[in-house]
C-alpha positions as CSV (number, residue, x, y, z in Angstrom):
1,M,-98.5,-27.4,130.1
2,M,-95.8,-29.5,132.7
3,E,-93.2,-27.2,134.1
4,F,-90.2,-28.4,135.5
5,Y,-88.0,-26.9,138.0
6,N,-84.2,-26.8,139.1
7,L,-83.5,-27.5,142.6
8,R,-80.6,-25.8,143.6
9,S,-79.0,-24.0,146.8
10,A,-80.6,-20.5,147.5
11,S,-78.0,-18.4,145.6
12,V,-78.5,-14.5,145.2
13,L,-77.5,-15.1,141.7
14,S,-80.2,-17.1,141.0
15,S,-82.9,-15.3,142.8
16,S,-84.6,-13.5,140.0
17,E,-86.5,-16.2,138.2
18,A,-86.9,-18.2,141.1
19,V,-90.3,-19.3,142.5
20,Y,-89.1,-20.6,145.9
21,G,-86.1,-19.9,148.0
22,R,-85.1,-16.8,150.1
23,P,-81.4,-15.8,148.8
24,G,-80.3,-15.2,152.8
25,W,-80.6,-18.6,153.5
26,E,-77.4,-19.4,151.7
27,T,-75.9,-17.0,154.5
28,Q,-77.3,-18.1,156.9
29,F,-76.6,-21.9,157.2
30,G,-73.5,-21.8,154.8
31,R,-71.8,-24.5,152.7
32,A,-70.8,-28.1,153.9
33,E,-67.2,-29.0,153.3
34,W,-65.5,-32.4,152.2
35,T,-63.1,-33.7,154.8
36,H,-59.9,-34.7,153.6
37,I,-60.5,-38.1,153.4
38,V,-63.0,-37.9,150.6
39,D,-61.3,-38.6,146.9
40,M,-62.4,-38.7,143.6
41,E,-61.4,-41.0,141.0
42,Q,-59.2,-39.5,138.3
43,V,-59.7,-39.9,134.6
44,I,-56.2,-40.5,132.5
45,C,-57.0,-40.2,129.1
46,P,-54.3,-42.7,127.2
47,V,-54.5,-40.7,123.7
48,R,-55.2,-36.7,124.9
49,P,-53.4,-35.4,128.1
50,G,-55.8,-32.7,128.1
51,H,-58.4,-35.0,128.9
52,R,-57.4,-35.9,132.2
53,R,-60.0,-35.1,134.6
54,P,-61.8,-35.9,138.0
55,G,-64.2,-38.5,137.8
56,K,-66.9,-40.1,140.2
57,R,-66.5,-39.7,144.2
58,V,-64.9,-42.8,145.6
59,G,-66.8,-44.1,148.9
60,E,-69.2,-42.3,151.1
61,L,-69.5,-38.6,151.7
62,V,-67.6,-37.1,155.3
63,I,-68.3,-33.7,156.0
64,V,-68.0,-30.7,157.8
65,L,-70.7,-28.4,158.3
66,P,-70.1,-24.8,158.6
67,S,-72.3,-24.3,162.0
68,P,-75.1,-26.1,164.1
69,K,-77.9,-24.5,162.4
70,T,-79.0,-27.0,159.7
71,G,-81.9,-26.1,156.9
72,D,-83.7,-29.0,155.6
73,F,-81.5,-28.8,152.9
74,A,-77.6,-28.6,153.1
75,W,-75.6,-28.2,150.0
76,T,-71.7,-28.7,149.9
77,W,-69.3,-26.6,147.5
78,Y,-69.5,-29.6,144.9
79,S,-72.8,-28.9,144.8
80,D,-73.8,-32.3,146.8
81,C,-77.7,-32.0,148.0
82,L,-77.8,-33.3,151.2
83,I,-81.5,-33.6,153.1
84,T,-82.3,-34.3,156.7
85,D,-84.9,-37.1,158.1
86,R,-87.8,-34.8,157.9
87,V,-87.2,-34.3,153.8
88,L,-86.3,-37.8,153.6
89,N,-89.6,-39.0,155.4
90,L,-91.9,-36.3,153.3
91,F,-90.2,-37.7,149.9
92,R,-91.2,-41.4,151.1
93,Q,-94.3,-40.7,151.9
94,A,-95.1,-38.6,149.2
95,G,-93.8,-41.6,146.9
96,L,-91.3,-39.7,144.9
97,T,-89.0,-41.3,142.5
98,G,-86.0,-40.8,140.7
99,F,-83.7,-40.8,143.5
100,Q,-81.7,-42.9,146.1
101,D,-80.7,-41.5,150.0
102,L,-77.2,-42.6,150.7
103,P,-75.8,-41.9,154.1
104,V,-73.3,-38.9,155.1
105,K,-71.1,-38.5,157.7
106,V,-70.5,-35.5,159.6
107,E,-67.4,-35.6,160.7
108,K,-67.8,-32.1,162.8
109,V,-69.7,-29.2,163.3
110,K,-67.8,-26.2,163.4
111,K,-68.0,-24.8,167.0
112,Q,-69.7,-21.3,167.3
113,R,-70.1,-19.3,170.4
114,G,-72.0,-21.4,172.9
115,S,-72.4,-24.2,171.0
116,D,-70.5,-26.8,172.8
117,G,-72.2,-30.2,173.1
118,V,-74.4,-29.8,170.1
119,L,-75.3,-32.9,168.3
120,A,-74.5,-33.4,164.5
121,P,-78.0,-33.5,162.5
122,V,-78.5,-36.7,160.8
123,L,-78.2,-36.0,156.5
124,W,-78.7,-38.0,153.6
125,E,-77.1,-37.3,150.1
126,L,-79.9,-36.8,147.7
127,S,-78.5,-39.2,144.7
128,V,-80.3,-38.6,141.4
129,T,-81.0,-41.6,139.4
130,G,-83.6,-40.1,137.3
131,K,-82.7,-39.8,133.7
132,G,-84.5,-37.0,131.1
133,G,-82.3,-37.9,128.3
134,D,-81.0,-35.1,125.8
135,A,-82.5,-31.8,126.6
136,C,-84.8,-30.6,123.5
137,P,-82.2,-28.7,120.9
138,E,-84.1,-25.2,121.6
139,S,-81.9,-25.4,125.0
140,G,-78.9,-25.2,122.8
141,I,-77.2,-27.7,124.5
142,R,-75.3,-30.2,122.1
143,V,-72.1,-32.5,122.1
144,I,-68.9,-30.6,121.1
145,E,-66.8,-33.2,121.8
146,T,-66.1,-36.9,122.3
147,C,-63.4,-39.0,123.0
148,E,-63.3,-43.2,122.4
149,A,-60.3,-43.5,124.4
150,C,-61.3,-42.2,127.6
151,N,-65.4,-41.7,127.1
152,L,-65.6,-38.4,127.4
153,I,-68.4,-36.4,125.8
154,R,-68.1,-32.5,126.5
155,Y,-71.3,-30.4,125.7
156,S,-72.1,-27.0,125.2
157,S,-73.5,-24.7,127.6
158,Y,-77.5,-23.6,127.4
159,R,-79.0,-20.9,125.5
160,N,-82.7,-20.9,126.5
161,G,-82.7,-22.6,130.1
162,I,-82.9,-26.4,130.3
163,I,-86.2,-27.4,128.2
164,V,-87.0,-30.9,129.1
165,D,-87.5,-33.6,126.3
166,K,-91.0,-35.1,127.6
167,E,-90.1,-38.1,125.2
168,Q,-86.8,-39.1,126.9
169,W,-87.3,-38.0,130.3
170,D,-88.3,-41.4,132.4
171,G,-91.3,-39.8,134.5
172,S,-89.1,-39.8,137.6
173,D,-89.5,-36.8,139.8
174,F,-85.9,-36.2,140.5
175,F,-83.8,-36.3,137.1
176,T,-81.2,-35.1,135.4
177,V,-80.4,-34.2,131.3
178,N,-77.2,-35.3,129.7
179,G,-74.3,-33.2,130.1
180,Y,-75.6,-31.6,133.4
181,P,-75.5,-33.9,136.0
182,R,-75.3,-31.6,138.6
183,F,-78.3,-29.7,138.1
184,I,-81.1,-31.5,139.7
185,L,-84.3,-31.4,137.9
186,V,-88.1,-32.0,139.6
187,T,-91.8,-32.3,138.7
188,E,-94.3,-30.1,139.9
189,R,-95.0,-32.7,142.4
190,V,-92.0,-31.9,144.4
191,R,-92.5,-28.0,143.6
192,D,-95.6,-28.9,145.4
193,L,-94.2,-30.7,148.6
194,V,-91.6,-27.8,149.1
195,T,-93.7,-25.1,149.2
196,R,-96.4,-27.0,151.0
197,N,-94.0,-27.7,154.0
198,G,-92.0,-24.7,153.9
199,L,-88.9,-26.5,153.5
200,T,-85.6,-24.4,153.9
201,N,-82.5,-23.6,152.3
202,C,-83.6,-24.4,148.8
203,M,-84.4,-22.8,145.7
204,L,-86.8,-23.7,142.7
205,I,-86.3,-22.0,139.3
206,P,-88.3,-23.1,136.4
207,S,-85.9,-24.7,134.3
208,R,-86.5,-23.2,131.1
209,K,-85.9,-19.6,132.8
210,L,-82.1,-20.7,134.0
211,R,-79.6,-18.3,132.6
212,W,-75.9,-19.3,131.8
213,Q,-73.9,-17.2,135.0
214,S,-70.1,-17.8,133.7
215,L,-68.4,-15.3,131.6
216,T,-67.2,-17.9,129.4
217,R,-69.0,-20.6,128.1
218,P,-67.6,-24.5,127.2
219,E,-67.9,-23.9,123.4
220,D,-66.1,-20.5,123.6
221,S,-63.1,-22.5,124.2
222,H,-63.5,-25.5,122.5
223,R,-61.1,-26.5,120.1
224,P,-61.4,-29.5,117.8
225,W,-58.6,-32.0,117.8
226,P,-57.4,-33.2,114.7
């Protein structure tokens, strides 16, 4: 049976179901910050004021690293996945599919004692292009609201992990399912490459074992418009 995995930051909250990764990596490496010049589109609904929300990021990603220590992966507070030259080359050599590598500008590395003169690492944003379509109904993910005026589609939480519908999946090694664009899903090929090379500052969790971590769910507070 083919298994899919969620590639994510090495958070202690998710460690119980992980097949790879150390929770201590997040503390060791920290998370990168967006600089003040990074901006996002603002979606303003002409019909429903409550649908106002941030859209896509505008322009390239410019960051501040928390320290000179960088793992093979780096993560921002907005869950952007960043990779080093080494990782990008491994992905390319393996012929992995479903992603674009976008340049990242490191504006600053926060200083630590004795870190003067440390060169910023070359990083790339892992932009996922693969498509998984709608998750299987067993996941519990469903559309709870749509708005034609501003193209909003709001989804419910997952109840039984994210179960990939292989009939809708486009076969990419990196992909996302509808409603969860920040959840990077990967194939066993990615899992094997990550574990074989001992890549640091990432975690792999079987997508079907993902557990909802927030106290509230989108469907709990949803009130349909008349």
